[in-house]
C-alpha positions as CSV (number, residue, x, y, z in Angstrom):
1,M,-1.3,3.3,-16.0
2,K,-2.6,-0.2,-15.1
3,L,-1.0,-2.8,-13.0
4,K,-2.1,-6.4,-13.7
5,V,-1.1,-9.5,-11.7
6,S,-2.0,-12.9,-13.2
7,H,-1.9,-16.2,-11.5
8,L,0.8,-15.4,-9.1
9,N,2.4,-18.3,-7.0
10,F,5.0,-18.0,-4.3
11,S,6.4,-20.4,-1.7
12,Y,8.8,-20.1,1.2
13,D,10.7,-23.4,0.7
14,D,7.9,-26.0,0.8
15,V,5.2,-23.7,2.2
16,E,2.8,-22.3,-0.2
17,A,2.3,-18.6,0.6
18,L,0.4,-17.5,-2.5
19,E,-1.6,-19.6,-5.0
20,D,-3.1,-18.4,-8.3
21,V,-3.5,-14.8,-7.1
22,S,-4.8,-12.3,-9.7
23,L,-5.7,-8.7,-9.4
24,D,-5.7,-5.4,-11.3
25,V,-5.7,-1.7,-10.4
26,E,-5.7,1.4,-12.6
27,S,-4.7,5.0,-12.1
28,T,-6.7,6.9,-9.5
29,Q,-8.1,3.7,-8.0
30,I,-7.4,2.3,-4.5
31,L,-7.4,-1.5,-4.1
32,G,-7.6,-2.6,-0.6
33,I,-6.0,-5.9,0.3
34,I,-7.7,-7.5,3.4
35,G,-7.4,-10.9,5.2
36,P,-6.4,-12.5,8.5
37,N,-2.8,-12.8,9.6
38,G,-0.7,-15.1,7.6
39,S,-3.0,-14.9,4.5
40,G,-0.2,-13.6,2.3
41,K,-0.9,-9.9,2.2
42,T,2.6,-8.7,2.7
43,T,4.1,-11.4,0.6
44,L,1.9,-10.2,-2.2
45,L,3.1,-6.7,-2.0
46,K,6.8,-8.0,-1.9
47,C,6.1,-10.1,-5.1
48,I,4.6,-7.1,-6.8
49,N,7.6,-5.1,-5.9
50,R,9.9,-7.8,-6.9
51,K,11.5,-8.1,-3.4
52,L,10.5,-11.6,-3.8
53,R,10.5,-13.7,-6.9
54,P,7.3,-15.6,-7.6
55,R,7.5,-19.4,-8.8
56,Y,5.3,-18.4,-11.6
57,G,2.8,-15.8,-12.7
58,T,3.1,-12.5,-14.5
59,I,3.1,-8.8,-13.3
60,L,2.4,-6.3,-16.1
61,I,2.6,-2.5,-15.9
62,D,0.4,-1.6,-18.9
63,T,1.8,-4.1,-21.4
64,K,5.3,-4.5,-19.9
65,N,6.3,-7.6,-17.9
66,I,8.4,-6.4,-15.0
67,S,10.2,-9.7,-14.5
68,N,13.4,-8.4,-16.0
69,F,13.3,-4.9,-14.7
70,S,16.3,-3.6,-12.8
71,R,15.9,-2.3,-9.2
72,K,16.0,1.2,-10.5
73,E,13.3,0.5,-13.2
74,I,11.2,-1.0,-10.4
75,A,11.6,2.1,-8.4
76,R,10.7,4.4,-11.2
77,N,7.4,2.5,-11.6
78,I,6.5,1.4,-8.1
79,G,6.7,3.3,-4.8
80,V,6.5,1.5,-1.5
81,V,5.5,2.4,2.0
82,P,6.5,-0.6,4.0
83,Q,4.8,-1.9,7.2
84,V,7.8,-1.2,9.3
85,S,10.2,1.5,8.3
86,S,12.9,1.9,10.9
87,I,15.5,4.7,10.4
88,S,18.0,4.5,13.2
89,F,20.3,7.5,12.1
90,S,19.5,11.1,12.7
91,F,18.8,12.0,9.1
92,L,17.0,15.3,8.3
93,V,13.5,14.9,6.8
94,S,14.5,16.5,3.6
95,D,17.5,13.9,3.3
96,I,15.0,11.0,3.8
97,V,12.6,12.2,1.1
98,S,15.7,12.9,-1.2
99,M,16.4,9.0,-0.9
100,G,13.4,8.5,-3.2
101,R,15.4,10.0,-6.0
102,Y,18.0,7.2,-6.1
103,A,16.5,5.6,-9.1
104,Y,17.2,8.8,-11.2
105,L,20.9,9.3,-10.1
106,S,24.0,7.9,-11.6
107,R,26.4,6.2,-9.3
108,F,28.4,9.3,-8.5
109,G,25.7,11.8,-9.7
110,R,24.6,14.8,-8.0
111,E,21.0,16.0,-7.5
112,T,19.7,18.0,-10.4
113,E,17.0,20.8,-10.3
114,K,14.5,18.2,-11.2
115,D,15.4,16.1,-8.2
116,L,15.2,19.0,-5.9
117,S,11.9,19.9,-7.4
118,A,10.5,16.4,-7.0
119,V,11.5,16.4,-3.3
120,K,10.0,19.9,-2.7
121,S,6.8,18.9,-4.3
122,S,6.5,15.7,-2.3
123,L,7.1,17.5,1.0
124,E,4.4,19.9,0.0
125,L,1.9,17.4,-1.1
126,T,2.2,15.5,2.1
127,G,2.2,18.6,4.3
128,T,5.7,18.0,5.6
129,A,7.7,20.9,4.1
130,H,7.7,22.6,7.5
131,L,9.5,19.5,8.9
132,S,12.3,19.5,6.2
133,N,15.0,20.7,8.5
134,R,13.9,18.6,11.5
135,F,15.6,15.2,12.3
136,I,13.5,12.1,11.5
137,N,13.7,10.7,15.0
138,E,12.3,13.9,16.5
139,I,9.0,14.0,14.9
140,S,5.6,12.3,15.7
141,G,4.4,9.0,14.4
142,G,1.8,10.6,12.1
143,E,4.4,13.0,10.7
144,Y,7.0,10.1,10.3
145,Q,4.4,8.2,8.2
146,R,3.7,11.3,6.0
147,V,7.5,11.6,5.4
148,I,7.8,7.9,4.3
149,I,4.9,8.5,1.9
150,A,6.7,11.6,0.7
151,R,9.8,9.6,0.0
152,A,7.7,7.2,-2.1
153,L,6.2,10.1,-4.0
154,A,9.6,11.5,-4.7
155,Q,10.1,8.5,-6.9
156,E,7.6,9.8,-9.3
157,S,6.2,6.3,-9.8
158,K,2.6,5.8,-10.9
159,I,2.0,2.8,-8.6
160,L,2.0,3.0,-4.9
161,L,2.0,0.1,-2.5
162,L,1.3,0.6,1.2
163,D,1.6,-2.1,3.8
164,E,-0.4,-1.2,6.9
165,P,0.1,2.5,6.6
166,T,-1.9,3.2,9.7
167,L,0.0,0.6,12.0
168,H,0.5,2.0,15.5
169,L,-1.2,5.3,14.7
170,D,-4.1,6.7,16.9
171,I,-7.5,7.1,15.1
172,N,-7.2,10.6,14.0
173,H,-3.8,10.1,12.5
174,Q,-5.1,7.0,10.7
175,I,-7.9,9.1,9.1
176,E,-5.4,11.8,8.2
177,I,-3.1,9.3,6.6
178,L,-5.8,7.5,4.6
179,E,-7.4,10.8,3.5
180,L,-3.9,11.8,2.3
181,V,-3.5,8.6,0.2
182,R,-6.9,9.0,-1.4
183,S,-6.2,12.7,-2.3
184,L,-2.8,11.7,-3.8
185,A,-4.3,8.9,-5.8
186,R,-6.6,11.5,-7.5
187,K,-4.1,14.3,-7.7
188,R,-1.2,12.2,-8.9
189,N,-3.1,9.6,-10.9
190,L,-1.7,6.9,-8.8
191,A,-2.8,3.3,-8.9
192,V,-2.8,2.3,-5.1
193,I,-2.7,-1.0,-3.6
194,M,-3.1,-0.8,0.2
195,V,-2.9,-3.6,2.8
196,L,-5.2,-2.8,5.9
197,H,-6.3,-4.8,9.0
198,D,-9.2,-2.6,9.8
199,L,-12.2,-3.6,7.7
200,N,-14.0,-0.3,8.4
201,L,-11.1,1.7,7.3
202,S,-11.0,-0.5,4.1
203,A,-14.8,0.0,3.6
204,R,-14.3,3.8,3.9
205,F,-11.2,4.4,1.8
206,A,-10.9,1.6,-0.8
207,D,-12.6,1.6,-4.2
208,R,-12.5,-2.1,-4.5
209,L,-11.3,-4.9,-2.1
210,L,-9.4,-8.3,-2.5
211,L,-10.0,-10.6,0.3
212,L,-7.2,-13.2,0.8
213,N,-7.4,-16.4,2.8
214,K,-4.5,-18.9,3.1
215,G,-2.7,-17.5,0.1
216,R,-5.7,-17.6,-2.1
217,V,-8.2,-15.0,-3.4
218,Y,-11.4,-15.8,-1.5
219,K,-13.3,-12.8,-2.9
220,A,-12.6,-9.8,-5.1
221,G,-14.9,-6.9,-6.2
222,S,-16.5,-3.9,-5.0
223,V,-16.7,-3.1,-1.2
224,E,-20.3,-4.2,-1.1
225,E,-19.5,-7.5,-2.8
226,V,-16.6,-8.5,-0.5
227,L,-17.9,-7.2,2.8
228,Q,-20.7,-9.7,3.0
229,P,-21.3,-11.5,6.4
230,E,-20.8,-14.9,5.0
231,N,-17.3,-13.9,3.6
232,I,-16.1,-12.3,6.7
233,E,-17.5,-15.3,8.8
234,K,-15.8,-17.9,6.7
235,V,-12.4,-16.1,6.6
236,F,-12.1,-14.5,9.9
237,R,-14.1,-17.0,12.0
238,I,-16.3,-14.3,13.5
239,K,-19.9,-13.5,13.2
240,V,-20.6,-9.9,12.1
241,K,-23.3,-7.5,11.1
242,I,-22.9,-5.2,8.1
243,I,-24.6,-2.0,8.3
244,R,-24.7,1.2,6.2
245,D,-24.6,4.6,7.7
246,T,-27.6,6.6,6.5
247,E,-25.7,9.9,6.5
248,T,-22.2,8.9,4.9
249,N,-23.5,5.8,3.0
250,I,-20.4,4.0,4.2
251,L,-20.6,0.3,5.3
252,S,-19.4,-0.7,8.8
253,V,-18.5,-4.1,10.0
254,L,-19.7,-4.8,13.6
255,P,-18.3,-7.9,15.3
256,V,-20.9,-10.1,17.1
257,S,-19.2,-13.2,18.4
258,V,-16.2,-15.4,17.7
259,M,-17.2,-18.6,16.0
260,K,-16.4,-21.9,17.8
261,G,-14.8,-24.9,16.2
């Protein structure tokens, strides 16, 4: 499975939000999207998921252009974990995950054994099976995020989009969620695109990075290629040091000072 985005452009009225954005990601890979606030990260995910219609550009899943896909066809191919997922009603966790099966049900259809099996598998893979009979508004933030990921997995799509999956989580839950995503990418052969604000988490969990600035791709490539001091300083306007941990071999971004002017 391969997702390829070519020369994507999107505007909010007269405001250019994305300009000539291209990327690709294959099964088992995690592509990290980084950039300052307002650089177009969430807009890019919404265009890929067809929540927004680009002015022009193509989005291919393997060789299929998704511009004419129905919402159900999109859901069968692309699972989404949104930045903010607010559920105000007291649904059971099992019911929330079952919502991921809507793309496979007819209008008045009942869940089949396959649907129930997909829900069970998703709960087990995300370590939330023990929560299935709990109400969604009675579980912790980390557990809640796992349930939302389980809902996306229940769609059985091969592409997973995550928008700030660690937002509002403490550090242990951040690591827990991102380790889960990495494990699922390998186990389920998922192509993952993940927006993260934290550059150090991006360095640790992404296979490749795409750095956006003002709606354009500033740099794309390996973690080492993108997380260069000159790239971070130009885009984020902050002086940094990039160091590599001798034990883990992971890069870290250390802020030094905010750049003036």
